[in-house]
N, C-alpha and C positions, 0 to 999 in steps of 0.2 A: 588751320585753326588748331590751337593747342587742345590736347585731350584733357578733360576735367581731372583734377587730382582726387585721390581718395579711392575708396572701394567702389566697384560698380554697383548700381542700384539693383540690378538683377543678379541673382546667384549664378555663378559660372556653371555651365552644364558639365556634369561629370557622371561617372558610372554609378555613384551612390544616388544621385537625383533620378537617374534613369531607372534604377531598381525601385526607388520609392514610387515612381509613376507606374511602373509595372504592377506593383502590389495594388495600387488604386484601380487600375484597369481590370485586373483579375477579379477584384471584389465586385466591381460593377458589371463586367461583361463575361466573366469566366475565361477559361483557358482558350476557347475558340475565338474569343474577342480580343485576345492579346496579340496585336499586330504592331509592327514598328510605326505604322501610321497613327494608330490609336495612342501609343505612348507619346509620339511627337505632339499630337493634338493636346494631350494632357499637359505637356510642358510648354506649349505655345511656340514650338519651333518647327522647322521643316524636317521631314523624315531624314533627309540627307545629313542633318546635323548630328543625328544619333551615331552615325557610322564613324565619326571621329573618335568615339569613346567605346563603342561595342561593335563587334564585327557582324552580328547577326541576331535574329530573334532567338536562336538556340542559345547564344551566349547570355542573353537577357534571362531566359528561363534558368540557365545554370546559376546565374547570380542570385536569382530569387531563391532557388533551392539551397544555395550555400548560406544565405542569410537565415533561412528557416532552420537548417540543421545546427547552426551555431547556438540556437536557443534550447537545444535538447540537452537534458541532464544525463551525462554519462559518468558522473562523479562516483557512482556506486561501484563501478567495475574496478576491481583491484583493491577495494576498501571494504566491501560488504559481501555477504554470501550472495551467490548468483541470483537466487530467487528474489531477494530484496533489491538487488541492483537492477534486475529486469523490471520489477514493479515501478521503481523510481523513474527509469527511462520511459516506460510505457505511459505513466501519468504525465510526465512532462510533454511527451508526444501528443497525447490527447488534448491537453490544455492549449498547446500551440495550434492544433488543428481546429479546435473550437473557436479560436480567434480568427483563423483563416481557413475555413473549410474548402474554399475555392482552390487551395493549393494541392489537394489530393491528386487531381489529374496531372499537375506539374511534376509532383514527386515521382509518380510512376512513369512519366515520359522521359525524364532527363537521364541519360546514361551516366553511370557512376564514374566512368573514366573522365568525364568533363567537369567533375566537381571534387577537387582534391580534399577540401575540408569536410565535405559530407563523407567521402571515403574514409577519412580518419575517424569520424564518428562511428562508422560501421566497424572499423578495425578494433576500436575499443570494446564494442559489444562482443565481437567475435573472440577477442582475447579473453573476455570474461568467461565465455563458454569453454574455451580451451583450457583455461586455468582450473576450471571446475571438473575437468576430465571428460568432457563430452566427446564422443567419436567425431572425427573431423567431417565425416559425411553427413552428420546430423546438424551441424551448426548453422549453415545457411538456411536449410529447410526450417529449422526451429525458429530462427530469427524472423524469417519471412512469414511464417504462420502467425506469429504474434503481431507483426507489423500489419498484416492484412486485417486482423481483428481490430486493431487500433483505427485503421481507415474507416471500417464499417461503423464503429462506435462513434467516431467523430461526425460522420454523415447523419447518424441517427440522433445526434444530440438535440436538434431542434424539436424533437417529438415532445408533446405535452406530458407532464408527469402522470396524467390519468389516461394515457392512450389506450390502455386495456380495460377501462371501466365499461361495464355492460350497459346496454340501453335499459334493460329492465331485469330485476332480480327474478320476477315471476316467469318471464319468457326465457331467460338464460340462467337457470339456477346454478349450474356447475361453474360457469364462468364467473358468476357473482360471488360464489363462495371462495373460489381460488383467488380471485382478484382481491377480495377483502382480506384473505390470509396474507397474500403478498404485500398489500399496502400496509398492513399492521406490522409485519416483520421489518419492512423498510423503515417505517416510522420509528420502530424501536432502535434501529441503527443510527438514527439522527442524520441520515443522508438523503439527498435527492435520489429518486429511483434510478436515474441514469448513472449516477456515481456508484450506487450500490451494485448495479448490474455490471458495470465496467470492472469493479473490484472482483466480483465473482468470476467474470469471464477471464480476466488475466490469471487469477489463481487457478482456474480450471484448466486453462491452456498449458500453463507451466507444469502443473501436476500431471496432465495427460502426456506431455512431451517427456517428462521424466520417466513415466511408465513405459512409453514406447522405446526409448533409447536405453533406459536402465535395464529393461528386460533382456537385452542382448539380441533381440530379434530384429530391431530396426525397421527397415522398409518392409520387411515381411509382415509386420504387424498391420500395415496400412495398405495392403494390396486391395485394389478395387474389387467389389463383389462381382461374382459371375452373374451374367444375365440368364434369365430362364431359357432353357434349351441348350445352353453351352455345355 
């Protein structure tokens, strides 16, 4: 029997469709639920069909990471002062993670050696620090501190705007006063509380890191406190 002419009715299975399906499974089931069987079920194929296009679950996770990193804004590095470039990168990171908070465990799980495009993204950030004269021993640490804060802010994003509102002004007068002052100041900024807090956090982290490494003391500034009795 002759094969029908024209394009097939079903889209041909490829790495892009597998990555699309992986995103969908991650959103529904999280990183633990991302299995080759779950991806295959999403696509309506046998799990063995996936291995013609991707060698393993680890390769799927790497593809997910690569697609995510491609959407991060590194355009400020080399064109803007480091503080502004970092803020631009951080905001693009937060927005992407707000769309896909389920990707946080994936990002921290996938080794950088398996993701060349993600590695290139980090190299651009690192080059920005280096061009600004930061000590080489400070760069990975400083980038990682900021990235860790971004992860936390993304996971906190679903919190309601009034999460700190007290039950009763009479029962909790100090909380009520401080919350009212905070809410009023954020309202003056014209931002949602989460955005205002993120802006403050990024600025504070960058300023603090400048203080640590600009002081010349470096790691000595951040030695852990001694425990009582030591």
